[in-house]
C-alpha positions in Angstrom: 124.9 -37.7 161.5 128.9 -37.1 161.8 130.4 -36.6 158.2 132.3 -39.2 158.6 130.0 -41.5 158.8 128.5 -40.4 155.5 131.6 -41.0 153.6 132.7 -37.3 153.9 135.8 -36.3 155.2 135.5 -32.8 157.4 138.4 -31.4 155.0 136.8 -31.9 152.0 134.2 -30.4 153.2 136.1 -27.3 154.8 137.9 -27.1 151.6 135.2 -26.8 149.7 133.7 -24.0 151.5 136.6 -22.4 151.1 136.7 -22.7 147.3 133.1 -21.6 147.2 134.0 -18.5 148.9 137.1 -17.5 146.7 134.6 -18.5 143.9 132.3 -16.0 145.0 134.7 -13.5 145.6 136.9 -13.5 142.2 133.2 -13.3 140.9 132.3 -10.5 142.1 135.9 -8.5 141.9 135.6 -9.9 138.1 132.1 -7.7 138.2 133.5 -5.0 140.0 136.3 -4.8 137.6 134.0 -5.0 134.6 131.5 -2.0 136.2 134.8 0.6 137.0 137.2 -0.4 133.9 135.3 -1.4 131.2 131.7 -0.4 131.3 132.4 2.8 133.1 130.6 4.9 130.1 127.9 2.2 129.7 125.4 4.2 129.2 127.3 7.4 127.9 128.1 9.5 130.9 127.6 13.7 129.5 129.2 15.1 132.8 129.5 18.7 130.6 126.1 20.6 129.5 127.4 22.6 126.9 123.6 24.4 126.7 124.3 25.8 130.4 125.4 29.2 130.3 128.6 28.6 131.8 129.8 26.3 129.1 127.6 27.7 126.4 129.4 30.6 125.0 132.5 28.3 125.1 130.8 25.3 123.0 129.8 27.9 120.6 133.4 29.8 119.8 134.7 26.1 119.5 132.3 25.5 116.5 133.4 28.3 114.8 137.2 28.2 115.2 139.5 27.0 112.9 140.6 23.4 113.9 141.5 19.8 112.8 141.4 15.9 114.4 144.5 14.6 114.9 145.2 10.8 115.9 148.4 8.8 117.2 148.8 5.3 117.9 149.2 4.3 121.1 152.0 1.4 122.5 149.6 -0.9 122.2 147.9 -0.1 118.6 144.9 2.0 120.0 143.9 4.6 117.7 143.9 8.0 119.9 142.1 11.2 119.1 142.5 14.7 120.1 141.5 18.0 118.7 144.4 20.8 117.3 143.5 24.1 118.0 145.8 26.9 116.4 146.8 29.8 117.9 145.5 33.2 117.3 149.1 34.4 117.6 151.0 33.0 114.2 154.6 33.0 116.0 153.8 31.6 119.1 155.2 27.8 119.8 153.1 27.4 123.2 150.8 24.4 123.4 148.5 23.2 125.5 148.1 19.1 126.0 144.8 18.8 127.2 143.7 16.0 129.7 140.6 15.3 130.7 139.4 12.5 133.5 137.8 9.3 134.0 134.1 9.3 132.4 135.2 12.7 130.6 136.2 13.1 127.1 137.9 16.2 125.0 135.2 18.3 124.0 134.1 18.4 128.0 137.5 20.8 128.0 136.6 23.3 125.3 136.1 25.8 128.0 140.1 25.1 129.6 140.8 24.5 125.7 139.4 28.1 125.0 140.9 29.9 128.0 144.6 28.9 126.9 143.5 29.9 123.2 143.1 33.5 125.0 146.8 33.1 126.4 147.6 32.7 123.0 148.9 29.0 122.7 148.5 26.3 120.8 145.8 23.8 121.4 145.5 20.0 122.0 142.5 18.4 123.6 143.3 14.7 123.7 140.6 11.9 124.4 141.8 9.0 126.9 141.9 5.5 125.8 138.0 4.2 126.0 137.0 7.4 126.2 135.7 9.8 123.8 136.2 9.2 120.0 140.1 7.3 121.2 139.9 3.1 120.8 140.4 1.0 123.5 138.2 -0.8 125.7 139.1 -0.3 129.2 141.0 2.4 131.3 143.6 2.1 133.7 143.6 5.3 135.9 146.9 6.7 134.5 148.9 3.5 134.5 148.6 3.3 130.4 147.8 6.6 130.0 151.3 8.1 130.8 152.2 5.8 128.1 149.4 7.6 125.6 150.4 11.1 127.2 154.2 10.6 126.1 153.3 9.7 122.8 150.8 12.7 122.7 154.1 15.2 123.8 156.1 13.4 120.9 153.5 14.1 118.2 153.6 18.1 119.5 157.4 18.2 119.1 157.0 16.1 115.6 154.3 18.0 114.3 154.7 21.5 115.7 158.1 22.1 116.2 160.2 20.5 118.7 161.3 24.0 120.1 157.8 23.9 121.5 157.0 24.9 125.1 154.8 22.5 126.9 152.0 23.0 129.3 150.1 20.2 130.3 146.6 20.4 131.8 144.9 17.3 133.5 142.0 17.1 135.6 141.4 14.0 138.1 142.6 10.8 136.5 144.0 12.9 133.6 145.8 15.0 136.1 147.3 11.5 137.9 148.3 10.8 134.4 150.0 13.6 134.1 152.3 13.3 136.9 152.8 9.3 136.4 154.1 11.0 133.0 156.5 12.7 134.7 158.4 9.8 135.7 159.3 8.4 131.9 161.8 9.7 129.9 159.6 13.1 128.9 161.1 15.7 127.0 161.5 18.1 130.2 163.5 20.8 127.8 160.0 21.4 126.3 157.6 20.9 129.5 157.4 23.8 131.3 154.6 24.0 133.2 151.8 21.5 135.1 148.1 22.1 136.0 147.2 19.4 138.4 143.5 19.7 139.1 142.3 17.0 141.7 144.3 14.7 141.0 145.1 11.8 143.4 148.1 10.3 145.5 147.1 6.6 145.3 144.6 5.3 143.3 143.5 2.9 146.2 143.4 5.9 148.5 140.4 7.5 146.0 138.8 4.3 145.6 137.9 3.8 149.2 136.7 7.2 149.4 134.1 6.8 146.7 130.2 6.1 147.8 131.1 2.2 147.0 134.5 2.4 149.4 132.6 -0.5 151.2 132.4 -2.7 148.3 135.6 -1.6 147.0 137.6 -1.9 150.5 136.6 -5.8 150.7 137.1 -6.5 146.4 140.2 -4.1 146.2 142.2 -7.0 146.5 140.2 -9.5 143.7 140.0 -6.1 141.7 144.2 -6.1 141.4 144.5 -9.5 140.5 141.7 -9.7 138.2 143.8 -6.4 136.5 147.0 -8.4 136.5 145.6 -11.5 134.9 143.5 -9.3 131.8 146.2 -6.1 131.1 150.0 -7.0 133.2 149.6 -4.0 135.8 148.5 -3.8 139.7 146.3 -0.9 140.8 148.8 -0.8 143.9 151.4 0.5 141.4 149.1 3.8 140.7 151.2 6.0 142.7 151.3 9.5 141.3 152.8 11.5 144.3 156.0 8.4 143.9 156.4 10.3 140.6 155.8 14.0 142.1 158.8 13.6 144.8 161.3 13.5 141.8 159.2 16.0 139.9 161.3 19.3 139.2 158.5 20.6 136.5 156.8 24.1 137.8 153.3 23.4 138.6 150.1 24.7 139.9 147.2 22.5 142.3 143.5 23.2 141.7 142.0 21.4 144.2 138.5 21.9 146.0 137.8 22.3 149.8 135.0 20.3 149.8 136.1 17.1 147.1 135.1 14.1 149.2 137.0 11.6 146.2 140.3 13.2 146.1 140.6 14.9 149.4 142.4 18.5 150.3 145.2 16.1 152.3 145.9 14.3 149.1 146.6 17.5 147.4 148.5 19.1 150.0 150.8 15.7 150.2 151.3 16.1 146.4 152.3 19.5 146.5 155.2 18.5 149.8 156.2 16.0 147.8 157.5 17.9 144.9 161.1 19.2 144.8 160.1 21.8 142.4 161.6 25.2 142.8 158.3 27.2 141.5 155.1 25.1 142.7 152.0 26.6 143.7 148.5 25.0 145.5 144.8 26.8 144.9 141.9 26.1 147.4 138.6 26.4 146.1 136.0 26.9 148.9 133.0 25.0 148.5 134.2 23.4 145.7 133.9 19.6 144.6 135.9 17.2 142.3 136.8 18.7 139.8 134.8 21.7 139.8 137.1 24.1 140.6 137.4 25.9 137.2 133.8 26.0 137.3 133.0 27.1 140.7 135.5 30.1 141.0 137.0 30.3 137.4 138.1 34.0 137.6 140.9 33.1 140.9 142.0 29.6 138.9 142.7 31.6 135.9 144.2 34.6 138.0 146.3 32.1 139.5 147.3 30.2 136.5 148.1 33.4 134.7 150.2 34.6 137.4 152.5 31.3 137.6 153.1 30.5 133.8 153.0 34.8 132.4 156.8 34.6 132.2 157.8 31.0 131.7 155.8 31.2 128.3 156.0 35.1 127.3 152.9 35.6 127.1 152.2 39.2 126.2 148.8 39.5 124.9 145.6 38.1 125.7 143.8 37.8 122.6 140.2 38.5 122.2 138.6 34.7 121.0 134.9 36.4 120.5 136.2 38.1 116.8 
């Protein structure tokens, strides 16, 4: 029997169907939002096993060295945590600010902290918002983290001296937050170098490279809408490559050629985009996402040291086992 004879107009049925589809679409989009922005560490994710041979020595070193917990307050009132490690060279004004990636934490970066400590740097290992011991109930894949990095830079200058020479070492999302921070009014006279390990060009492209890419591709628009209503930003805004087009701070990109989340073409695009006069890209063969230092530590170390030796006037490598 035609719907009109049941007293129901076809246009109303169509409207109800469209409404139902929208409810289902945004319901699933909200679920995606919860999983990748709120519950990304539920249950807790351990990306580094400090019992493994590669990490064990540096973890033991970390347990024994002098260090202190340090804190800043984000622009939106989250208490952010870091660990400060003083330099073996008491006269050094070099500071390495180390920024981990998605689902990670400051202590996952201990081996990197030890590397810079050997070079005579003071070290600040940071927990990004919503990670490790930092407060915060969401992650924004670099959008708000870039403002947090600016506050860490100001903290370093205020606490350890306004003549500090700063190196920022960022991994994955941390690398992208580092690039995004250069678009802000950061103290470029103090920030001397960027180590960008597996940083993406656009967050959308990274999302669509994941194993769940088909689902994210369908619900990416809905995810943006939910993100805007919840946190006042669109994922379309997260474009580290846009920041790199104006970045003149010297940098080294470390990229694995088997990385499927942040692909080699992204690293090459970031490298080419920047007008910096000193820049380098290191491709680590047979290495996956953010594993370059783990897969060929000596190559990464040697390449980095070559790039920063003169910038930071490094004259001695310290034996951190003493």
